[in-house]
C-alpha positions in Angstrom: -40.3 -26.7 4.4 -40.6 -23.9 1.8 -37.8 -21.4 1.5 -39.3 -17.9 2.0 -36.3 -15.7 1.6 -35.7 -14.1 -1.8 -32.2 -13.7 -3.2 -30.7 -10.2 -3.1 -31.0 -9.9 -6.9 -34.8 -10.5 -6.8 -35.2 -8.1 -4.0 -33.3 -5.4 -5.9 -35.5 -5.9 -9.0 -38.6 -5.7 -7.0 -37.4 -2.5 -5.2 -36.4 -1.0 -8.5 -39.8 -1.8 -10.0 -41.7 -0.2 -7.1 -39.4 2.8 -7.4 -40.1 3.2 -11.1 -43.8 2.9 -10.5 -43.7 5.5 -7.7 -41.7 7.9 -9.9 -44.1 7.4 -12.8 -47.2 8.0 -10.7 -45.6 11.1 -9.2 -44.8 12.4 -12.7 -48.3 11.7 -13.9 -49.9 13.5 -10.9 -47.5 16.4 -11.3 -48.6 16.9 -14.9 -52.3 16.9 -14.2 -52.6 20.6 -13.4 -50.7 21.6 -16.6 -52.9 19.3 -18.6 -56.0 21.3 -17.5 -54.1 24.5 -18.0 -53.4 23.6 -21.6 -57.1 23.0 -22.2 -57.9 26.5 -20.9 -55.2 28.0 -23.0 -56.6 26.2 -26.1 -60.1 27.6 -25.1 -58.6 31.0 -24.7 -57.0 30.8 -28.2 -60.4 29.8 -29.7 -61.8 33.0 -28.2 -59.3 35.3 -30.0 -59.8 39.0 -30.2 -60.9 38.7 -33.8 -63.7 36.4 -32.7 -64.7 38.8 -30.0 -64.8 41.6 -32.6 -67.1 39.6 -34.8 -69.4 39.0 -31.9 -69.5 42.8 -31.1 -70.5 43.6 -34.6 
């Protein structure tokens, strides 16, 4: 008969791995809004007041 129970050390490593994966995914999702905000800031810098003045002329 096969032994199904894992030693405590293996369970701890598995739990730690899932914890790290969850924290990593949470950090990634939390940075998504700021990544799109950086793009809009870069677009805003590209349309500087000097560029707008050139268009007005």
